[in-house]
TORDREN-423194 format. One record per residue (C-alpha): residue number from 1; residue in three letters; x, y, z. Coordinates in Angstrom, 3 decimals. Example, Ala and Ser with C-alpha at 12.3 -4.5 7.8 and 13.67 -1.06 7.14 Angstrom:
# TORDREN-423194
atom num = 1 | residu = ala | east = 12.300 | north = -4.500 | up = 7.800
atom num = 2 | residu = ser | east = 13.670 | north = -1.060 | up = 7.140
//
This chain:
# TORDREN-423194
atom num = 1 | residu = met | east = 183.005 | north = 132.811 | up = 119.350
atom num = 2 | residu = cys | east = 180.288 | north = 134.796 | up = 118.440
atom num = 3 | residu = ala | east = 179.648 | north = 135.727 | up = 114.986
atom num = 4 | residu = ala | east = 179.625 | north = 139.416 | up = 114.561
atom num = 5 | residu = arg | east = 176.357 | north = 140.784 | up = 113.471
atom num = 6 | residu = pro | east = 176.396 | north = 143.696 | up = 111.199
atom num = 7 | residu = leu | east = 175.277 | north = 146.822 | up = 112.920
atom num = 8 | residu = leu | east = 172.053 | north = 148.025 | up = 111.412
atom num = 9 | residu = pro | east = 170.854 | north = 151.519 | up = 111.880
atom num = 10 | residu = pro | east = 167.844 | north = 151.781 | up = 114.157
atom num = 11 | residu = pro | east = 164.521 | north = 151.749 | up = 112.335
atom num = 12 | residu = pro | east = 163.364 | north = 155.219 | up = 111.342
atom num = 13 | residu = arg | east = 161.253 | north = 156.851 | up = 113.942
atom num = 14 | residu = arg | east = 157.607 | north = 157.135 | up = 112.937
atom num = 15 | residu = thr | east = 156.360 | north = 160.650 | up = 113.119
atom num = 16 | residu = arg | east = 152.685 | north = 160.877 | up = 113.787
atom num = 17 | residu = arg | east = 150.786 | north = 163.396 | up = 111.779
atom num = 18 | residu = val | east = 147.580 | north = 164.937 | up = 112.989
atom num = 19 | residu = ala | east = 144.726 | north = 163.537 | up = 110.970
atom num = 20 | residu = leu | east = 142.283 | north = 166.230 | up = 109.860
atom num = 21 | residu = thr | east = 139.581 | north = 163.822 | up = 108.697
atom num = 22 | residu = pro | east = 137.765 | north = 163.673 | up = 112.072
atom num = 23 | residu = leu | east = 137.855 | north = 167.462 | up = 112.276
atom num = 24 | residu = ala | east = 136.374 | north = 167.782 | up = 108.781
atom num = 25 | residu = asp | east = 133.673 | north = 165.254 | up = 109.670
atom num = 26 | residu = thr | east = 132.783 | north = 167.202 | up = 112.807
atom num = 27 | residu = met | east = 132.629 | north = 170.496 | up = 110.930
atom num = 28 | residu = phe | east = 130.383 | north = 168.940 | up = 108.285
atom num = 29 | residu = gln | east = 128.031 | north = 167.617 | up = 110.968
atom num = 30 | residu = leu | east = 127.901 | north = 171.043 | up = 112.637
atom num = 31 | residu = leu | east = 127.187 | north = 172.673 | up = 109.283
atom num = 32 | residu = ile | east = 124.257 | north = 170.323 | up = 108.679
atom num = 33 | residu = phe | east = 122.954 | north = 170.856 | up = 112.219
atom num = 34 | residu = phe | east = 122.982 | north = 174.655 | up = 111.947
atom num = 35 | residu = met | east = 121.475 | north = 174.621 | up = 108.468
atom num = 36 | residu = leu | east = 118.590 | north = 172.458 | up = 109.635
atom num = 37 | residu = ser | east = 117.991 | north = 174.399 | up = 112.834
atom num = 38 | residu = ser | east = 118.066 | north = 177.868 | up = 111.280
atom num = 39 | residu = gly | east = 114.937 | north = 179.497 | up = 109.930
atom num = 40 | residu = leu | east = 115.026 | north = 179.603 | up = 106.159
atom num = 41 | residu = thr | east = 111.356 | north = 180.465 | up = 105.610
atom num = 42 | residu = pro | east = 110.673 | north = 183.836 | up = 103.960
atom num = 43 | residu = tyr | east = 108.734 | north = 186.145 | up = 106.256
atom num = 44 | residu = ser | east = 105.957 | north = 186.602 | up = 103.715
atom num = 45 | residu = leu | east = 104.988 | north = 182.942 | up = 104.098
atom num = 46 | residu = leu | east = 104.692 | north = 182.984 | up = 107.888
atom num = 47 | residu = gly | east = 101.284 | north = 182.982 | up = 109.496
atom num = 48 | residu = leu | east = 100.208 | north = 185.668 | up = 111.899
atom num = 49 | residu = ser | east = 99.367 | north = 185.253 | up = 115.515
atom num = 50 | residu = gly | east = 99.161 | north = 187.914 | up = 118.139
atom num = 51 | residu = ala | east = 97.292 | north = 189.119 | up = 121.138
atom num = 52 | residu = ser | east = 93.920 | north = 190.734 | up = 121.086
atom num = 53 | residu = gly | east = 92.029 | north = 192.547 | up = 123.733
atom num = 54 | residu = ala | east = 93.175 | north = 193.760 | up = 127.104
atom num = 55 | residu = gly | east = 96.269 | north = 192.566 | up = 128.859
atom num = 56 | residu = gly | east = 97.927 | north = 191.254 | up = 125.721
atom num = 57 | residu = gln | east = 100.866 | north = 192.318 | up = 123.669
atom num = 58 | residu = thr | east = 99.902 | north = 194.941 | up = 121.124
atom num = 59 | residu = met | east = 101.865 | north = 196.071 | up = 118.123
atom num = 60 | residu = thr | east = 101.738 | north = 199.710 | up = 117.170
atom num = 61 | residu = ala | east = 102.330 | north = 201.134 | up = 113.717
atom num = 62 | residu = ser | east = 105.784 | north = 202.280 | up = 114.712
atom num = 63 | residu = gly | east = 106.720 | north = 198.648 | up = 115.347
atom num = 64 | residu = thr | east = 107.108 | north = 198.775 | up = 119.102
atom num = 65 | residu = gly | east = 105.333 | north = 196.291 | up = 121.285
atom num = 66 | residu = gln | east = 103.670 | north = 197.512 | up = 124.439
atom num = 67 | residu = gly | east = 102.621 | north = 195.050 | up = 127.095
atom num = 68 | residu = gly | east = 99.500 | north = 195.542 | up = 129.144
atom num = 69 | residu = ala | east = 96.094 | north = 196.898 | up = 128.434
atom num = 70 | residu = gln | east = 95.538 | north = 200.024 | up = 126.434
atom num = 71 | residu = pro | east = 93.383 | north = 202.692 | up = 128.050
atom num = 72 | residu = ala | east = 89.782 | north = 202.099 | up = 127.110
atom num = 73 | residu = arg | east = 87.928 | north = 204.827 | up = 125.295
atom num = 74 | residu = gly | east = 84.338 | north = 205.635 | up = 125.928
atom num = 75 | residu = arg | east = 82.834 | north = 205.349 | up = 122.452
atom num = 76 | residu = asp | east = 82.993 | north = 202.751 | up = 119.711
atom num = 77 | residu = gln | east = 83.472 | north = 205.534 | up = 117.131
atom num = 78 | residu = asp | east = 87.036 | north = 205.840 | up = 118.411
atom num = 79 | residu = gln | east = 87.957 | north = 202.455 | up = 116.890
atom num = 80 | residu = gln | east = 88.030 | north = 201.259 | up = 113.303
atom num = 81 | residu = leu | east = 88.163 | north = 197.542 | up = 112.504
atom num = 82 | residu = trp | east = 90.017 | north = 196.676 | up = 109.305
atom num = 83 | residu = arg | east = 90.049 | north = 193.068 | up = 108.099
atom num = 84 | residu = ile | east = 93.069 | north = 192.515 | up = 105.845
atom num = 85 | residu = gly | east = 92.922 | north = 190.016 | up = 103.006
atom num = 86 | residu = ala | east = 95.230 | north = 189.278 | up = 100.108
atom num = 87 | residu = gly | east = 95.398 | north = 192.659 | up = 98.408
atom num = 88 | residu = asp | east = 92.307 | north = 194.228 | up = 99.972
atom num = 89 | residu = val | east = 90.933 | north = 195.689 | up = 103.182
atom num = 90 | residu = glu | east = 87.396 | north = 195.321 | up = 104.482
atom num = 91 | residu = thr | east = 85.991 | north = 197.994 | up = 106.759
atom num = 92 | residu = asn | east = 82.375 | north = 198.821 | up = 107.562
atom num = 93 | residu = gly | east = 81.222 | north = 196.045 | up = 105.227
atom num = 94 | residu = gln | east = 83.019 | north = 197.515 | up = 102.200
atom num = 95 | residu = his | east = 86.052 | north = 196.105 | up = 100.389
atom num = 96 | residu = phe | east = 88.840 | north = 198.446 | up = 99.310
atom num = 97 | residu = pro | east = 91.954 | north = 197.518 | up = 97.292
atom num = 98 | residu = phe | east = 95.351 | north = 198.455 | up = 98.676
atom num = 99 | residu = ala | east = 95.482 | north = 201.365 | up = 96.211
atom num = 100 | residu = gln | east = 92.787 | north = 203.155 | up = 98.254
atom num = 101 | residu = ile | east = 94.387 | north = 202.659 | up = 101.690
atom num = 102 | residu = asp | east = 96.096 | north = 206.057 | up = 101.600
atom num = 103 | residu = ala | east = 92.772 | north = 207.843 | up = 101.034
atom num = 104 | residu = leu | east = 91.093 | north = 205.851 | up = 103.826
atom num = 105 | residu = ala | east = 93.951 | north = 206.525 | up = 106.223
atom num = 106 | residu = gln | east = 93.964 | north = 210.227 | up = 105.388
atom num = 107 | residu = ala | east = 90.223 | north = 210.431 | up = 106.096
atom num = 108 | residu = leu | east = 90.754 | north = 208.710 | up = 109.449
atom num = 109 | residu = ala | east = 93.657 | north = 211.006 | up = 110.345
atom num = 110 | residu = gln | east = 91.443 | north = 214.065 | up = 109.814
atom num = 111 | residu = gln | east = 88.781 | north = 212.890 | up = 112.293
atom num = 112 | residu = glu | east = 88.665 | north = 214.298 | up = 115.803
atom num = 113 | residu = pro | east = 89.559 | north = 212.404 | up = 117.923
atom num = 114 | residu = val | east = 91.769 | north = 210.255 | up = 115.742
atom num = 115 | residu = pro | east = 90.400 | north = 206.707 | up = 115.988
atom num = 116 | residu = asp | east = 92.391 | north = 203.620 | up = 116.855
atom num = 117 | residu = val | east = 92.726 | north = 201.140 | up = 114.014
atom num = 118 | residu = val | east = 92.450 | north = 197.438 | up = 114.829
atom num = 119 | residu = leu | east = 93.889 | north = 195.236 | up = 112.081
atom num = 120 | residu = val | east = 92.612 | north = 191.674 | up = 111.760
atom num = 121 | residu = ala | east = 94.397 | north = 189.462 | up = 109.246
atom num = 122 | residu = arg | east = 92.115 | north = 187.027 | up = 107.445
atom num = 123 | residu = ala | east = 93.300 | north = 183.522 | up = 106.564
atom num = 124 | residu = glu | east = 94.421 | north = 184.474 | up = 103.054
atom num = 125 | residu = ala | east = 96.500 | north = 187.466 | up = 104.210
atom num = 126 | residu = his | east = 100.275 | north = 187.290 | up = 104.258
atom num = 127 | residu = val | east = 102.618 | north = 189.123 | up = 106.581
atom num = 128 | residu = gln | east = 103.576 | north = 191.462 | up = 103.742
atom num = 129 | residu = asp | east = 99.923 | north = 192.530 | up = 103.373
atom num = 130 | residu = val | east = 99.766 | north = 193.495 | up = 107.047
atom num = 131 | residu = val | east = 103.110 | north = 195.310 | up = 106.867
atom num = 132 | residu = thr | east = 101.936 | north = 197.241 | up = 103.802
atom num = 133 | residu = val | east = 98.766 | north = 198.401 | up = 105.567
atom num = 134 | residu = met | east = 100.680 | north = 199.336 | up = 108.733
atom num = 135 | residu = ala | east = 103.279 | north = 201.306 | up = 106.768
atom num = 136 | residu = arg | east = 100.621 | north = 203.266 | up = 104.913
atom num = 137 | residu = leu | east = 98.740 | north = 204.029 | up = 108.128
atom num = 138 | residu = his | east = 101.972 | north = 205.196 | up = 109.730
atom num = 139 | residu = ala | east = 102.735 | north = 207.404 | up = 106.698
atom num = 140 | residu = gln | east = 99.383 | north = 209.163 | up = 107.191
atom num = 141 | residu = gly | east = 100.141 | north = 209.841 | up = 110.866
atom num = 142 | residu = leu | east = 98.001 | north = 207.133 | up = 112.452
atom num = 143 | residu = gln | east = 100.112 | north = 205.850 | up = 115.322
atom num = 144 | residu = asn | east = 97.618 | north = 203.869 | up = 117.390
atom num = 145 | residu = val | east = 97.311 | north = 200.647 | up = 115.372
atom num = 146 | residu = arg | east = 96.798 | north = 197.218 | up = 116.922
atom num = 147 | residu = leu | east = 96.888 | north = 193.686 | up = 115.539
atom num = 148 | residu = ala | east = 94.190 | north = 191.234 | up = 116.546
atom num = 149 | residu = ile | east = 93.549 | north = 187.550 | up = 115.993
atom num = 150 | residu = asp | east = 90.953 | north = 186.433 | up = 113.458
atom num = 151 | residu = ala | east = 88.725 | north = 184.179 | up = 115.589
atom num = 152 | residu = glu | east = 86.810 | north = 182.907 | up = 112.549
atom num = 153 | residu = gly | east = 89.903 | north = 181.959 | up = 110.578
atom num = 154 | residu = gly | east = 91.545 | north = 180.157 | up = 113.476
atom num = 155 | residu = arg | east = 94.435 | north = 182.579 | up = 113.666
//
């Protein structure tokens, strides 16, 4: 005869829980990836590069880019070359601080025909310097402003 075994209840059923650790690890890795791949540099520290001459991309004072060549004018008096440094502008061999830009721009706006202004950023110029000059030219009504590359400074 068989000895009767006591009836034991079945072992409790294991419920599997969803582990969130792999999800947290993945989210952390994505966070690091996006932080490293995003641009965190302030715009004032970025260097300038742009197109100069015909056929390139030009930037006007209103901030709109226009592809293609600008119509050529007949005389050199219709263009003013301004070399922008850190806090100053050089034009016609003279240096002017940013405080005098409004007076220079107003004098240019009163000429007939209104000349184009070509801005060349020197090596020591920051983006904020160029933006300041462009904003002041725009405030005086000079709309035809172009950015050019400084060939001497390697920009």
